[in-house]
C-alpha positions as CSV (number, residue, x, y, z in Angstrom):
1,M,70.0,63.8,104.6
2,Q,71.4,61.4,102.0
3,L,74.7,59.7,102.9
4,D,77.5,59.7,100.4
5,S,80.9,58.1,100.2
6,A,82.7,61.5,100.8
7,E,85.8,59.9,99.4
8,D,87.2,63.3,98.5
9,H,86.9,64.7,102.0
10,F,88.1,63.6,105.5
11,S,91.0,61.5,104.6
12,L,92.5,59.6,107.5
13,L,95.6,61.8,107.2
14,D,93.9,65.2,106.8
15,D,94.2,66.7,110.3
16,D,93.2,70.1,109.2
17,E,89.9,69.0,107.7
18,W,89.0,66.9,110.7
19,G,89.9,69.8,112.9
20,T,87.0,71.8,111.3
21,Q,84.5,69.4,112.9
22,L,84.8,70.9,116.4
23,P,83.5,74.5,116.9
24,A,85.5,76.1,119.8
25,D,85.8,73.4,122.4
26,G,82.2,72.2,122.1
27,F,81.1,73.4,125.6
28,T,78.4,76.0,126.3
29,D,77.2,77.7,129.5
30,L,73.5,77.2,130.6
31,G,71.3,78.1,133.5
32,P,71.4,80.9,136.1
33,S,74.9,79.8,137.3
34,Q,76.2,79.5,133.8
35,R,77.2,75.8,134.3
36,P,79.2,74.4,131.4
37,F,77.9,71.5,129.4
38,L,79.3,69.5,126.4
39,L,76.9,68.6,123.6
40,A,76.8,64.9,122.8
41,M,77.1,65.6,119.1
42,I,80.5,67.3,119.7
43,H,81.6,64.4,121.9
44,Q,80.6,61.9,119.2
45,M,82.6,63.9,116.6
46,H,85.6,64.1,118.9
47,C,85.5,60.4,119.5
48,L,85.5,59.7,115.7
49,D,88.6,61.9,115.4
50,V,90.3,60.2,118.3
51,I,89.7,56.8,116.7
52,R,91.0,58.2,113.4
53,V,94.2,59.6,115.0
54,G,94.7,56.4,117.1
55,F,94.4,54.3,113.9
56,V,96.8,56.5,111.9
57,T,99.4,57.0,114.6
58,N,99.0,53.9,116.8
59,R,100.8,55.9,119.4
60,T,101.4,54.6,122.9
61,G,98.7,55.6,125.4
62,S,95.9,56.1,122.9
63,A,94.3,52.6,123.4
64,Q,92.5,53.7,126.6
65,H,91.1,56.8,124.9
66,I,90.1,54.8,121.8
67,T,88.4,52.2,124.0
68,H,86.4,55.0,125.7
69,C,85.4,56.5,122.4
70,L,84.3,53.2,120.9
71,R,82.2,52.5,123.9
72,Y,80.7,56.0,123.9
73,L,79.8,55.7,120.2
74,R,78.4,52.3,120.6
75,Q,76.0,53.6,123.3
76,T,75.0,56.7,121.3
77,I,74.3,54.5,118.3
78,L,72.1,52.3,120.4
79,C,70.4,55.4,121.9
80,K,69.5,56.9,118.5
81,A,68.4,53.5,117.1
82,D,68.4,54.6,113.5
83,T,66.0,52.3,111.7
84,T,66.8,53.6,108.2
85,L,66.8,50.6,105.9
86,E,70.1,50.3,104.1
87,E,70.2,48.5,100.8
88,T,72.0,45.2,100.9
89,M,74.9,44.6,98.5
90,F,76.4,41.2,97.7
91,E,80.0,40.6,96.9
92,Y,81.8,37.4,96.0
93,M,84.9,36.8,98.0
94,G,87.3,33.8,97.9
95,D,85.1,31.6,100.1
96,G,81.7,32.6,98.6
97,W,79.1,35.3,98.5
98,H,78.9,37.9,101.4
99,A,76.2,40.4,102.2
100,G,76.9,43.9,103.4
101,A,75.6,47.5,103.3
102,S,77.5,50.8,102.9
103,G,74.7,53.1,103.8
104,V,75.6,55.3,100.7
105,G,72.5,56.8,99.1
106,M,70.2,56.0,102.0
107,I,67.9,58.7,103.3
108,H,68.0,59.5,107.1
109,R,65.8,61.8,109.2
110,C,68.3,64.1,110.9
111,R,68.5,67.1,113.1
112,D,70.0,70.3,111.8
113,W,73.6,70.0,113.0
114,T,74.5,73.4,111.6
115,A,72.1,75.0,114.1
116,V,74.0,73.3,116.9
117,W,77.3,74.3,115.4
118,K,76.2,78.0,115.1
119,Y,75.0,78.0,118.7
120,L,78.3,76.7,120.0
121,R,80.2,79.3,118.0
122,E,78.0,82.1,119.4
123,Y,77.9,80.8,123.0
124,P,81.2,79.0,123.9
125,S,81.8,78.1,127.5
126,K,83.8,80.5,129.6
127,N,84.0,78.0,132.4
128,S,85.3,74.9,130.6
129,I,88.2,73.1,132.2
130,L,90.0,73.4,128.8
131,N,90.4,77.1,129.6
132,S,92.6,76.3,132.6
133,N,94.1,73.1,131.2
134,P,97.7,73.8,130.3
135,T,97.7,70.9,127.8
136,G,94.7,72.3,126.0
137,R,93.2,68.8,125.5
138,W,90.3,66.7,126.8
139,L,91.0,64.5,129.7
140,H,89.2,61.1,130.1
141,S,91.1,58.9,132.6
142,K,91.7,59.5,136.3
143,E,95.4,59.2,135.5
144,E,95.2,62.0,132.9
145,K,93.2,64.3,135.3
146,G,95.8,63.8,138.0
147,T,98.5,65.2,135.7
148,L,97.1,68.8,135.8
């Protein structure tokens, strides 16, 4: 996969387009007891959206959720340890030259996320807590879980 700037998609303010990133609720049932599991990829995409919404709205109470998501994404980034070499760019700013990289145009070895998406659409969990959660949202803190 080649990364691009995607400037014409996924604006910070486009809730509808970001909403297309999560098939059903992301859970699937596995094993003889049909135990529900959440796929990490879906959690990662959810966390990106939470950070986006928290950044845009800066609403009270989102700091704990954003903190969780930042920590989760940090760990998954370290877990995957993508060693793709990203071309360095230099830019002159007021105090001198600075180096950075955007990742745009770099080639990565990726898994087929569309196969995961298709599977979750075909086999959504029937046992997910979201099915009985009156708020219809994910819960992360003990305080949030105690409100059901």
